[in-house]
C-alpha positions as CSV (number, residue, x, y, z in Angstrom):
1,M,-9.2,10.2,22.5
2,G,-10.6,12.2,25.4
3,K,-8.5,15.4,25.9
4,K,-8.6,17.4,29.0
5,A,-10.0,20.9,29.0
6,D,-6.7,22.7,29.0
7,E,-5.4,20.5,26.1
8,I,-8.4,21.4,24.0
9,I,-8.0,25.1,24.7
10,S,-4.3,24.8,23.8
11,V,-5.1,22.9,20.6
12,L,-7.7,25.4,19.5
13,K,-5.4,28.4,20.4
14,A,-2.5,26.7,18.6
15,K,-4.6,26.7,15.4
16,G,-5.3,30.5,15.8
17,L,-8.9,30.1,16.9
18,R,-10.7,32.0,19.6
19,V,-11.7,29.7,22.4
20,T,-15.7,30.3,22.6
21,P,-17.9,28.0,24.6
22,Q,-19.6,26.8,21.7
23,R,-16.4,25.9,19.6
24,Y,-15.0,24.3,22.8
25,A,-18.2,22.3,23.3
26,V,-18.3,21.1,19.8
27,Y,-14.6,20.0,19.6
28,A,-14.7,18.1,23.1
29,N,-18.0,16.4,22.1
30,L,-16.2,15.2,18.9
31,L,-13.1,14.1,20.6
32,S,-15.2,12.1,23.1
33,R,-16.9,9.9,20.5
34,N,-16.0,7.6,17.7
35,D,-19.5,7.1,16.1
36,H,-18.9,9.9,13.3
37,P,-22.0,11.9,14.2
38,T,-24.0,14.1,12.1
39,A,-24.3,17.9,13.1
40,E,-27.8,17.1,14.3
41,N,-26.5,14.3,16.5
42,I,-23.9,16.8,18.1
43,L,-26.7,19.4,18.4
44,T,-29.0,16.9,20.2
45,D,-26.2,15.8,22.4
46,L,-25.1,19.0,23.5
47,N,-28.6,20.5,24.4
48,K,-29.5,17.5,26.2
49,D,-29.5,19.1,29.6
50,V,-29.8,22.8,28.7
51,P,-30.9,23.8,25.2
52,T,-28.4,26.7,24.3
53,L,-26.9,26.1,21.0
54,S,-28.6,26.6,17.8
55,Q,-28.1,24.5,14.5
56,A,-26.3,27.4,12.9
57,T,-23.8,27.7,15.8
58,I,-23.2,23.9,15.5
59,Y,-22.6,24.2,11.8
60,L,-20.2,27.2,11.9
61,S,-18.1,25.6,14.5
62,L,-17.9,22.4,12.5
63,Q,-16.8,24.5,9.5
64,T,-14.2,26.4,11.5
65,L,-12.7,23.3,13.2
66,R,-12.6,21.6,9.8
67,D,-11.2,24.5,8.1
68,V,-8.2,24.7,10.5
69,G,-7.8,20.7,10.2
70,L,-9.0,19.6,13.7
71,I,-11.7,17.6,12.2
72,R,-12.9,16.2,9.1
73,E,-16.1,15.6,7.2
74,V,-16.9,11.9,6.3
75,L,-19.4,11.3,3.5
76,L,-20.2,7.6,3.7
77,Q,-23.7,7.8,2.2
78,E,-25.4,10.1,-0.1
79,G,-26.8,13.3,1.6
80,V,-25.4,12.5,4.9
81,C,-22.2,14.5,6.3
82,R,-20.8,13.2,9.6
83,Y,-17.8,14.4,11.5
84,D,-14.6,12.9,12.7
85,A,-12.0,14.3,15.2
86,N,-9.7,11.5,14.1
87,V,-7.8,13.2,11.4
88,S,-5.0,10.7,11.1
89,P,-5.0,8.7,7.8
90,H,-7.6,5.9,8.2
91,H,-10.4,4.2,6.4
92,H,-14.1,3.5,7.3
93,F,-16.4,0.6,7.5
94,R,-20.2,1.3,7.3
95,C,-22.9,-1.4,8.1
96,N,-25.7,-1.4,5.6
97,C,-28.1,-2.8,8.2
98,C,-27.7,-0.6,11.4
99,G,-25.5,2.3,10.0
100,K,-22.8,1.9,12.5
101,I,-19.4,3.4,11.2
102,E,-16.2,2.0,12.4
103,D,-12.6,3.2,11.7
104,I,-10.2,0.8,9.7
105,P,-6.6,1.5,10.4
106,W,-4.6,2.8,7.4
107,E,-2.3,-0.2,7.2
108,T,-5.2,-2.5,6.6
109,F,-5.1,-1.8,3.0
110,S,-1.2,-1.4,2.8
111,N,-0.9,-3.0,-0.8
112,L,-3.2,-0.6,-2.3
113,S,-1.4,1.4,-4.9
114,I,-2.7,4.6,-6.5
115,H,0.2,4.5,-8.9
116,K,-1.7,2.1,-11.0
117,L,-4.4,5.0,-11.6
118,R,-4.3,6.3,-15.3
119,R,-1.7,8.7,-16.2
120,G,-2.6,12.4,-15.8
121,L,-4.6,12.1,-12.5
122,K,-3.3,14.0,-9.4
123,V,-4.4,12.5,-6.2
124,D,-4.7,14.8,-3.2
125,H,-5.8,12.0,-1.0
126,Y,-7.9,9.1,-0.8
127,E,-9.6,6.5,1.6
128,V,-11.4,3.3,1.4
129,I,-15.1,2.9,2.3
130,V,-15.9,-0.6,3.1
131,Q,-19.7,-1.5,3.3
132,G,-21.3,-4.6,4.5
133,E,-22.7,-6.1,7.7
134,C,-21.2,-5.7,11.4
135,N,-20.9,-8.7,13.3
136,S,-24.0,-7.7,15.6
137,C,-26.2,-7.6,12.4
138,A,-24.6,-10.7,10.9
139,E,-25.6,-12.6,13.9
140,D,-29.3,-11.7,13.7
């Protein structure tokens, strides 16, 4: 999903955001990965060479990007908020052994029907979270 610099700048501007170096760095980092990192993972990654970003800046950038719909929060385990730049509808698999998270295409659960929920519930959105062992952990 790696977008070029000018594409990232255009996307940020199209959402009405000021393109700050910090916001750009956070969004570019998320677009370049598919491991659903925490804010701390992003902070560590971006400060690897030259520590210039604070935790508060990372959180503020993530909140801003989330609020305009460029990223989403993924809550797959209690107390741990992860981030995903893939905002298209999809589900998630989380390995209980190593913690690896993997996207599952939306169509995988095409027979799932929210119409069978009890009357009176209004669904805004949903996703399926599958937990188990990934193939690497199952082989051990």
